[in-house]
N, C-alpha and C positions, 0 to 999 in steps of 0.2 A: 319357690315357684316364680315364673315370669308371668306377671299379672297385667292385663289391660284394664284400666279403670276409666270408664265413661262417666264423666262428672267429677274428674279428679280435682278441679278447681272450685268445686261447690262447697257448701257448708259441711257436709259429711265427708266429701272427697278429700279436703285438705288434711284433716286429722287422720283419715284412712291411709293416705299415702305415707304420712309420717310413721304410722304404726306398722304398716307393711314393711317399710325400709328397716325399722327397728327390729323386725322379726327376721330379717335377712332375705326378704323377697325383692325381686326387681319389679319396677313399675313402668309401664308405658301408658301415658295419658292420651285420651281422645279429646281433641280440641278443634273448634271451628276456625281458630286463628293459629298462625304459626308461632306458638309460644310453648315453652317447656317449663314446668315447675321444678322446684328444688328436689334433686334426687332422682328425677325421671331418667330412665335409660333411653328414652326416645318418645316420640309423639306421633300419633296418627292424626293428621290434620284433615278433617272432613266433618260434614254435618251428618249425624247418624241417620237422619231422615232421608238422605240421598244415598240409596243403596249402592249404585255403581261407583260413586265417588268414594264411599267408605271403603269398599273392597279394593279399589285402585290404590288408595292411600296406604292400605295395609299390605300391599304386595311385598313379599320378601320378609314380612314379620312373622316370627314364631312366638307362641305363648302357650302357657298351660291352662290359664283361666281368664275369665272376663267377669268384671264386677260392674253392674248397672246401677249407678246412683244418680241418674239424670232426672231433673225436673226443670220446668220452665216458669216457675212462679217467681214473681218479684214483689216482695212485701206480702201482706196478708190478703189472700183472695177473698173478695167480697161477694161476687156473683158466680154462679156455676160456670159461666162462659170464661171466667178468669183462669179456669183450669183446662181449657180446650187444648192449649199447646202441650201441657203436661200429659193429657190423655193421649195425644198422638205419640209422645215419647214412650208411653206405656204400651201402646199397641204396635204401631209401625216401628218405633225405635227398638223395642224388644225383639221383634222379628228380625230386624237388620243386624242387631248385635249377636243374635244366635247364628246368623249366617257368617258374620265375622269370626265368631268362635270356631266354626267349622273350617273356615279358610285358613286360619292361623294355627290350626291343630290343637286348639284348646278343648278340653274334655269336661270342664266344670264352669258353671255360671251361677253367680249370686245376684239376685234381682231385688230391688227395693219395692216394697209394697207399703200399705198404709192401713191404720186401724179403721178408717172409714168404710172399708169393705165389709165390715160386720153389720153395717146398716146405720143410717142416721135416724135412729128411733130412741125414745126413752126406754130404759130397762132398769132392772133392779141392780143391787150392789154386787151380785156374784160375779167374780172375774170370768171373762170369756176365754176359754181354751181354744187351741187351734182346730179342734174337731168340730167346733160350732159351725153352722152354715155360714158361708162366706160368699158375698156377691150373688145373692139369690133374689128373685123378684119379691116385691112386697116389703122390702126392708128399708125403703127410702122413698121420698117424694119423686114423682115422675121427672121433674126438672134436674134431679141429681143422678138419674140413671146412667148418663154417659160416664160419670166418674166411676160408678160401680162396675160398669161393663169394661172399662179400660183396665181397672185393677184385676178383674177376672181374666181378661185376655193375657195380661202380663204374667200372671201366675201360671195359667194353663200352658202357655208357650214355654215358659222356663222349665216346668216340671215334665213336660210331655215330649220334648224334642229328642229324637233318637240320637244317641251318641254323646249326649250332654248330661252330666250329673247336675241337675238343676236344684238350687236351694233358694227359698224365698224368705225375706225378712219383712215382717209386718211391723213397721215402726209406730210408736206412739207419737203424740204431738211433740215436736222438737223444740228445744230451748238451748241457748248457748251461742257462742261466736258463729257468725255467719247465718244464723237463723233468727235470732231476736235482737239483733244489734241496735235497732231503733227503739226498742222497748223502754230503755232507761230514760231517754230524752222525752218520750211521750208521757211516761209516768211522772217525771219531774214537773212537766207542764200541766199535769192533770188533763191531758188530751186523749186519754184512753179510758173511756167510761165503761162501766159494767152494769148489767141489769139489776134492778132493785130486788127482783125475785130470785136472783142467782141463775144457775144453769145446771146442766148435767154434770156427771162425773166422768172424767176421761183419764186415760193413761198418757203419761209424758215420758220423754227420755232426753238426756243431754246428748248433744251431737257427738261428743267424744266417746260416749258409751255406745251410741249407734255405730260409730266407726269400729269400735272394738268388737262389736257383735259381727260386723261384716268380715273382719279378719278371722274370727273364730269359725264363722260359717264356711269361709273359704278353706280353712284347714281341717275342720272337723264336722261340718254339717252333713247330715245324711241325705243322699240323693232323693229327690221327690218330696222333701219335707218343707213345711212352712214353720217359721218361728216368730212368736210375739216378742218384740224387743221393747221393753218399757221398765220404768221404775217399779219397785215392789208393790206400792199401793197407789191406787187411782186417786185423783185430786179433783175437788169441785172447781167449777169454772171460776167463780169469784175468789176462791181460796188461792188458786194459782196466781192471779194478778195481785192479790193482797200480799202473797209471799214474795213475788217479784219486786213489788214496791218496797217492802222491808229490806230486801237484799241490796237494793241500790240506794237506800236512804231517801226514798221519795214518799210523799203523803199517800194515804190510801186512795185508790181510784174513786172517782165520782160515781155515785149510783144514779141511774137514769131509768125512766119507764121502759118496759120491754118493747113498746112500739117503736122506740128509737132505732131498733135493729132491723126493722122491716125493710129498710133501704139496702141492707146487705144480706140478701136471702141465703147465700151459702154459709156465711159466718153465723147467721141466725139459726140455720138448720143444725150446724155443728154444735153450737152452744146449748141448744134445746135437747139434743140427743144425749145419751149416756153410753160410753164405750169403755168400760173398765176391762183391761186385759190381764190374763195370767201369764207370767214369764217362766213358769216351772220347766217347760220343755227346753228353753234356751239354757237354763241353768244346768239341767241334767245332761243334755246331749252336747252342748257347745262348751260347757265349762265357763260360761259367761255369767256375769251378774252386774247390776248397776254399781257404779263407784260410790254413790251416796245412799244413805239409809232412807231418804225420802226425797220427793221432788223439792220441798222447801229447802232442804240441805243442798241439793243439787243447784238450785238457783243461787244460794249463797256462794257456792264454789265458782259459779259462773259470773258472779257480780262484776268482776273486772272487765269481762268481755261484753257485758251489757251496758257499760258506761259510755 
């Protein structure tokens, strides 16, 4: 296939391009600046939020599919407003990429989503399957509603646009190169505290595994489907950072009172929630599975990229 990748230079985008090329696909990257990555067959140089510029830059381009891996986060988001730009990419950006797909003759689109759409609330240990309510009222604090609404819009647009076989990937919390690059340095300086009382249980996924799921969804995903993409077992908040510290040879993170996190309301809402996901559908329908048996093992494999 000839595939347009929006976000080709991002954390997931880089391994995604490598894996697409290894599978024999052609890649056209979308970039705001006139640069091309290794192996690209071309580039569409435009801001996806500028509809007219995007379509003008794609004039004469033909492609079979579009993959939407765009976010606008830099580092760890601490406040809900830190995700405002990413919310626009999920709403306006998704709409524009679907119009791009139509303009270049693409009939398939894979769009990035996120486990937070299941709601920032405490819940039991039972893994959440894709049939559970997603992005519904009452599953998060009012201040986080724009995040939920943006995820809902991105998924609805992708699955419901006529002429497009839309597939959605609901990623767990990411780790690995391009996602947690600064983690090792913070852990070695003991500058990344964790709450004394711990936190919720979440699903995580390595960026290379997330990329592999995108390739599988492109090739085998069922139109109109959403897929949870995560490690086999969910991991406690403190357990994740303890495992990351062990992986990079750093001391265990400092425990601090829960009140310390009130200055970071988005991060605090995330760590107090529990969002364990089930990846059974991705395994059965995409033929995908995580490369490590656990998140702790995945962190060990990613240790070199975390240094």
